N, C-alpha and C positions, 0 to 999 in steps of 0.2 A: 403648813404648807410645807412640800419635802423640798429638799436646796435642789437648783438647776444644776442639770448633768453636766459631764466634758462630754466631748465627742467618744459613740459607742462604739465599741472594736466589735465587730463580727464577725463571723466565721462567712466565710464564701457559702458552704449551703444554705446559709441563715440568709442571708443577702438575697439570693434567686428564690429561695420560698415568699420573702415578702412581694419582689415583685413579680412574682407568678399568682398571688394572691390577689396583687391588683390589677392583673389584668382582665378584660370579659372573658369567661371563662365559656360563655355560651354562643352559639352562632343563630341567631333567630329568624335572620334575615338571609338572603345570596350574596353571594360576593363572588362578581366577576374575578378578581385577582385571587382569591383560594382556591377557586374552580382552574383555576389556570395552572398553580404550583401542586395540582393534585394531578395535572395532565387530562384537564377536561376543558375545552377551547368552546366557554358559552357563551357564544358571540350573539346571542339573542338578549343577553343583560344587557348590552351595550347600543343595539342597534335593532331598528333605526335609533339613533342619537336623538336621544332626551330633549324635550322642550320645556321654558316655563309657562307659566300663565302669562296671557296677553298683558294684564294691568302691570303684573312684576317688571314686565321688560318694558311698559310706558314709564313706569314710575322711576325705573333705573335708568331710562335712558335720559330722563329728564335731570335728575341729578347727577348725572356723568357730565353734562353740560355745563353747568351751574360749578363744578367743581373743574371743572378743567379750563373756563375764563378765571375762576380766583386762581388756580394756579400758576395762570401766564402773567394774568398782571398784579397780583401779590407776593408772588412766591418769590426770591431772589435764590437761588440754589449755591450761588459761588458766596453770595455774603455768609451764609449757614456754612457753608466749608471752611471759609475763612474765619468768621468768629465762631466756630465750633458750638454753636448756638442757637433754635429756633427763635426769632423772636417773639417777644409776648403777642405781640398786633396780628400776627400771622396764629399763631394759636384762638385767638381770641376770635381770629376771624372766621375758621376751623368748625370755635364752637357755635357760633351765629348760622352758620351753612348747615348746621347739623352733623359733622362729619365723625363727632363722638359716637353719635348715634343710629350708625349706621345699621348696624344688624339690633338694634333695639326697636322691639314691639312700637309701633303708633302706641296703641293703648296706653305708655309708658313715655311718650314723647320723642320717641326714636322716628328713624325711618322706616323702620320694616323692609331692607332692602332684601333681596334674595344674596344667597350666599355666591351666586354668579357673579349679581353688580356687586356687592363686598370688592369681591376678587377685584373684578375688572376694575373699580374705584382703587383699591391698592395699588395694583399694576402702572396703574395712571400716577398716581401721587407719587410713588416710587423715581419714576422717571422724573421728576421736577425737583425733590429731595427725598433720598434714601431716609433720609433721617426723620421724617415726617411723616413717611409709609411705613417706617417701624415703631414711633407712636401710635399712631392708628391701630396700629396691629395687635402691638402690645395690649392695649387697654382693651380692645373690644376681642381678642383671639382668645388670650389666655390671661385679663384680667379680670373684674366684677361682673362684667356683663356675661359671659358666655355660661360660668358655673352656675351663675344665679338662675341662669334661665333652665340648664338641664336638672339642677338640686334644688334651688331654693325656694324658699316656701311665699308663700304668697304676700306675708309681712316683709318677709325682707325684698322681694322683688317690687313692693309698695313703698321702700322708705331709698332703696338705695337705687332702683333703674334710673326713674326720673332725673337723678342728681348724673347719672354716667350718662344719660342722652344728651344734656345740654354743657353742664359749667363742670361736671368735677373727672379727673383724670385716673386712672387707677393700673395698679400696678402686679403681679404674680411674683410672689416670693417666697422659692423652692430651693435653690442653690445657697450651700454657704462654705466657707472657706477649703473647710476640707471633704466637703461633700458637692457628688456632680449627682452625676447617675446611677449611683449606689442607695438610695434614699434608706434604707436600714440603720443607715450609719448617723442620721440627722439626730441633729444634737440640742438643735431648740425645742425647749418643750412652752408647754400650758400647761399649768396646776390647775384645777377648780379649785374655787374658794366662792362656796357661796351660790350665789347667782352669775358667778363673773368667772372667769378663767386668768390666771397672772403668766403672761410670756414674757420669757427671758431667753436671750439668743440674738446669733450677728447673723445676717443675711448679706449672699455677695452677688455681684450684676444685676442687680436689681432694675431691669429697663422700665423705664419713667417712675423711677424709685424718688427721686431727684424731685419732681415738680409734679408726685400724686396726690392726690388727695384721698384717695381709697386703697386697702392693701386687701390683695388673697397670699394671706401668709398660710404656710404648712409648718406645723409644730407638731411633736410628739407629747399626747395627752398619757401621764403616767399611771399603770391601769392600781386601780384601788376600789373600795366598796362601792356599787353605785357608778362605778364606770368603767365602763368598758379597755378604753385606751386606745393608744394606737395613732397612726398619721391621722390629724386633721386639721378639715380647711375652716379657716376665719375671715371673716371682711373686719377689718381694722382700722380705724382712722387714722390718718396719716398725721395729722396734728393732738394726738393723745399720748399725754404726759409719760414720759420714757422712752421713746420712739426718737429716734436720732439720727441723721442721714451724716453718716463721718465723713463721706467721700463722695465724690464726682469723679468717677472714673473715666479715664480717656483710652481713644484704640484706633487702631491704626486705618479705622475708617468710620464711618456713619460718624461723623465726629459732632453731630449735633445730636447726640445720644446722650438723653438725660437718663445715665446708667451712674447707680453709685452702690454704697454699703450701707445699711442700714443694721443698725442697735435694739434692737428691746430689752429693757430694763425694767421689768416690775410693771409692765403695761397690764393693764386691768381690759378684758375686752370680755362686753355681756356675753352669757351665753346664749340669748337670742342670736349674736352674730355668727355662731356656730352654722358653717353647710353642712347640710348633711349628720349622720348620726357618728361618732367616733370612732375613729380608727378607718372612715373612710375617705382621707381624706386623698391619698395615691391614689386611688381609684379615678375620684374625682376629676385628679390631674388630669389622667390619663386618657379618660374618656372626652374630657374638653378638649384634648390634642388630635382626638380625632378630626376634627374638622378644621383647630383651630390650624393645626398645620398647613394647611390651603393658603395662608398666607403666604407663607414665604416662598412658594412656586408663584406664588403674584406676584410677587416683585422680580420673581427671577423672569417669566416671562415680559413682564415690561423691561426689562433688562434686556434682554436678547430681539427685541420690536428695535430697541433702542440702538444698540451694536448695527443691526442689519442698513438701519437708515445711515448710518454714520461710513457704515464700511463703502456704501453704496455712492454716499455722493463724494467723499475722499477718495474711494478709485478712479469717480470720473474726472475728477479734478487734477491728479497726479498720474504723469507721463511719464515715462521710463525706456527710452531706446526706441523711441519714434512707436508706444501706443500706452495705451491708458495699463495700469499695473492689474486691473481686473482681466486683461485679455494675456497675462503672462501665469500661464495655468498654475505656479508657483500659490501665489496670492489665488487665484478666482477657486479654486479649491477651496481656502479658507473661507470665501464669502461664501460658496456653496454650504460649508456644511455650517456655516450662522444661519444660513437663509432655511435649509430644511430644520434644523433644531428649531428654530425657534418657533416654526409652525406647529412642532410635534407637541413642545412644551406647551404653547396656546391650547391645542388639540386636550393635554394630559390635562389641563388647568380646568377645560370648561367642563369635560367628560364629567371628571370627577365631584366637579362644584355643581354641576347638573344632580347627580345621584345623590348626591347632600341634599339638595333640594326638595326633591322626590321621596326621599325616605321611605325609598322601597328595597335598595338594598343597603348588605352592611360596609361599608368605605372605609374602614379601620384600615387594610391593606393600603388601598389604592392612596388615602391621603400620605398614610407614610411613603411610598410609593413617588408620589408626588415631589414630597419636599424631598427625598435623598436623589431624585434622577434630574430634580429642578435645579437646584442649589449644584452638585457635580457641574451640570451640562453649560449652565450660564458661564460661570468660573471660565470654562473652556471657551466659550464664547468670548467673552471679556478679554481673556488671554493674548486670543487670536488678532481681535480686534487691535491689542495692544503692538502685536508683530506685525500686522497691515500698516496700522499710520507708522509704526519703525519709530525714529528717535522723539519724533512728536508724540508719538503715541506715552513714552516715559515720559515726556515733559508734562507739568502742570497746568491749568487751560490759562491759569493767572502771569504765568511765564510767556507763554501763547502769545498772549490778549497783549501782553505787553513791548514786545515785539513786533505786534501789526497782523497778527494771523488771528484764525477763527480760534474763542476759547473753547476747545473741547476736549473735558474732563474724560477722559479714557481710561488715563493712570488713577483718578477718583471711583471710576466704576470696577476697577479692578479691586482695589484697596475695599471698597463697599459691600461685595460681593462674597468676600473670602469667609464672612460671620457666616453667611449660609450655610456653610458645612458645618458648622460646632451649635449654633442656634437649635433651641426645641429637639435636642438631640443631633448628636456630633455622626458625622458620616457611619465609621464604625457602631457606635450604639444603632444605628437606625436598620444593618444591617441586621444586627443579632435580633431586636425587636420584630421586622417582618419576618425573617427567617425562623423563630419563634412562634408565629403567625401561621407561616405556612406550611408547617410540619405537626400541625398541631391536631390534625385528622389520627396522625400516627400516631402521636402519644398518648390520643385518646382510647385506640385501640389497644397500643402495645406499651404504653408507659409503664406499666407495672412491672413489664420484663425487665426495664430495665434499671427498675429503682431498688437501691440495693436495702432499703428499708421495707421492703414488702418481702411476706412471707413465702413460702414456698406454696402452699393452697393459695395466696393471691397469683402467683407467676403461674401458676397453672389454671388459672379460670381465665386469666390474661392470653394466655396463648393460646387458648381456645375461640375467644372471641377475637383476637388478629388472624388467628388463623381462615376463621371465615368472610373476615373483612380482605383480605387481600387475596384469598380465591376468588371472590367476586369482582376486584378492582386490579389485577394484575394482569389478565386478560385482553383488559380496555384499552392498554397501553400496547398493543401493538400494533393494528390499524387505526384509522378514523379517516374522517374526510381528507383532511391534507393529502391525501395519496389518489385522493380522487381529480382527475385533470379538469373537471367540471364545476368543482364543487366551488361556493362563492361567486358563482359568475356575474353576478349584480355588479358586482366591484369590478365588471369590466368593459363598461360600457364604449361604444362606439367611438371612434376618433379620441379616448380620452387613455392614458398609460393604464397600463395592467396592474391594480392594485390588487385582484384576488389571486395571482401567485404567490405575494406576500402572506395573505393569509392563510392560504395552505402551510406555507412556511414555519408562520404561528402556532399553528395547530400539530403539525408535526415535533416542532422545538418544544412544546408546553408536554408534549408526552414522552420524548426523548429527556427533559427534567426532570421529569415526576421519576422517570425509570431510574436518573441518576442518582436521585435521592433516596429512593429504597436500597439502591444497591449499598449507600455512603452508609445507611443505616444499620445495614445488616454487616456491614466490616466492621463497623467500630461501635455501635450498639450505646451504651452509657457512656461513651468518650466522644459521641458525637458533638456536644456541645462545644466541646476545646478546639473542634476543629474550625476555628472561626475564617480561617482563611476560605475552604471550602466554602459554605454556609453564606460569605460575602459574595460569592463570585455566583451561586446560584440564585441569589436574589438580584445581583446585576442582570442577568440572564432576564428572570423575571419582569425586572424594571423596563431593559430594553423590549420585550416581548407587549409589557401594558402600552408603551409607548407606541408601536406600530400597528396596536388596535386601535386604541385611541386615534392615531392618525390616519387609517384608512377609513375610521367613519367619521369624523370631522370631514375628510375630501368628499366623501358621498353626499354627507350633509348640504353642501355647499354646491354642489352639483345638481342637487334636485332643486334645491332655490335657485339656483341658475343665479350666484352668486360669484364668480372666480371658479368656476367647477376646474373647467381644464389648468388651470394654471396653478391650482388645490389638490389634484391628483396628481399632475407633476410634482410639485415638492414632497407628497407624500412619499411617492415613489422615490425620488430621491435620496429621503429618511428612511424609508426603510432597507434600500441596498445598502448605504454607512451601517444600519443598526444591526445589519445582517452577518456583515465583517466584523463588529464588536461580538456579538452574540459566538462567532465559530468562535473566536480567539478565547471567552470565557470558558466555552466548553471546551476545549484543551488545557486551559489551566485548571480545571477541575481536577484532573489525574497525572498531568507534569508541570509539577511546579517548583519550587526550594523549601516549601512550606517548612518539611524536617530539617533541612540543613540550616534554613534562616533561627528556628527555634534553638539547635545547640550552637549556633553562634551570638546568639541572645544571652546564655547562659554564661557563654565566656567574658562576653559584654560588659555584664552585671556582676561576675567575680576579679572585674579588675584585669584581664588577662589581654588587652589591649592600648593602656595606657596610653603606651611606649606612642600610639598612634597619636595623641592629641598633642605631643611638644611640638614644641615651632610656633605657639598662638601666642597671642596676646588675650584674655576676656576680660572685656569691659563691661560685665557684670557687678554686680557690688556683694560684701557677703551679708546679706539678709538675708534672713529666713525663706526658705522655699514656700510655706503657705503662710500667711498672717494667724498671731495670736486669737482665736478668737472665744477667748473664756467668759462667760457670763457675767455681768458688773454693770454699774454706769459707766456711761460715755464719757470721755475725759479729753473729746473732741468739740468742736464747734459742731452744732449743727447745722447743714447747708442746704437742709430741704428749702424752695422755692416754690409751692403753690404760685400757679398764676392765675389770679383773679378779675 
């Protein structure tokens, strides 16, 4: 066997090549969001709003009723916050309820819920205890069940899925102390040895890792005779010799989260536990996340609903200057934002989930947009709720109760939601990931033109290909249905708000966005990938346009069903008007911004030119290392692994 390796040093180009090789290269199914970024508003892909089979709905509603009763009678969110731990009896109750197997097929002992109802369950659970929601999500959305469902063998499914459905908690281990969103530097290795692999390395921020029974571990297999090598996924028994949970991490929010540091030293893993072929691990991880990411916007949608409820009830009780604070415009505008955005987040979540269930569209961009948009907007809603509550918003629920007031955990909600802007791809990484998919059509026809490694003949061939594509594509960006006053008329029924005007705006803006992207590519060419500020704004515009589309389609569905249609139209109208203001600001900032001078300033900061600005403070941090040592080897710490049986 070869010795375990230290953290790898790789070039920027190599890191990009690893990430590019892991992404899905083909678009075999249509994608509403991909078309949107190309300037094509394919309303037909999302309208009429897709709906699930009747038996899925019946089974889902039945489980939601049981889950709600359990959460109301058996879960004490304040206790979890106070003790920073989910009681074992609560986890046992969730197991008995079947909550560990919501997404697992009934053939393996699971509940077989649709993506729609799985997300509804997570939204419901997250309002009772965000820590429980995170546990269930990490177990099923990215833990052992999902990658096995997509890539596992029959033998692996038979062996592990029944355990995951009822008894065993799973975790997903990719991040390392010095490796985040740059997997090319992955240091954990799995060295082939007969019918086994020998695993060595350290994994950080292992959500569920402290209590997990089964682990999905990403490790690098060295290339050797008979072994392709590369980043590879394995199912690992958490109680295997050599596995040590060295620390249970603590955070500003999600205090009941069982998140730790896990060390592997000479851990033997049967080759039969390898998921997919060698080198496919990162692709498996990214594919798993295509729908797994929807669990975070589910939590965000639930949080938005709770923020609205508390804001409404508090504003009715709180009177200032002779009237309810909601009647004061400064507060009322915040409530309008919370209500309209909550409606839109649920619309984005349900539409994306229904499309995932139908499997008729490619939703990799939609799921990523839902995660990005949901996490950012939920944080804003919680921040506005804290502001509406004033001093009581900053006060803990325990303190409020101690002095005789309703224990409203607004500040906890703000803390708990903050991680969603980092979990499963930070906002900044999501911007880059979505931007890469959004410009895929351009790179597929013109990528060789800006690739320095391509020959002149390859560039000439790419030029001819690009010329044909743009000759057909660019003229279609000049005019469209968005300029026709009667377009999308079915979205302006008598007596309801006019949503057709917003859909026409979406169509026009999609073409405008595509033109802006094309202009930027023409201007910057190979340097386009470094323009992260520009790309981030492009993605933010696309996210708002997607949310507007989802809100309008959901409102029309509710109107057609006679389910609060008039109110839904009003909510969608207000949301779209608010979104349009944000979109216009993003468009303005595409070309009017401080990106260039910001970069110059950063160079000065990093060179030490402004250290004088830091004078006059006391830094309470200690002098320890910025990144903990993760040298492979035996553990020197106690094992804090705590399986719940």
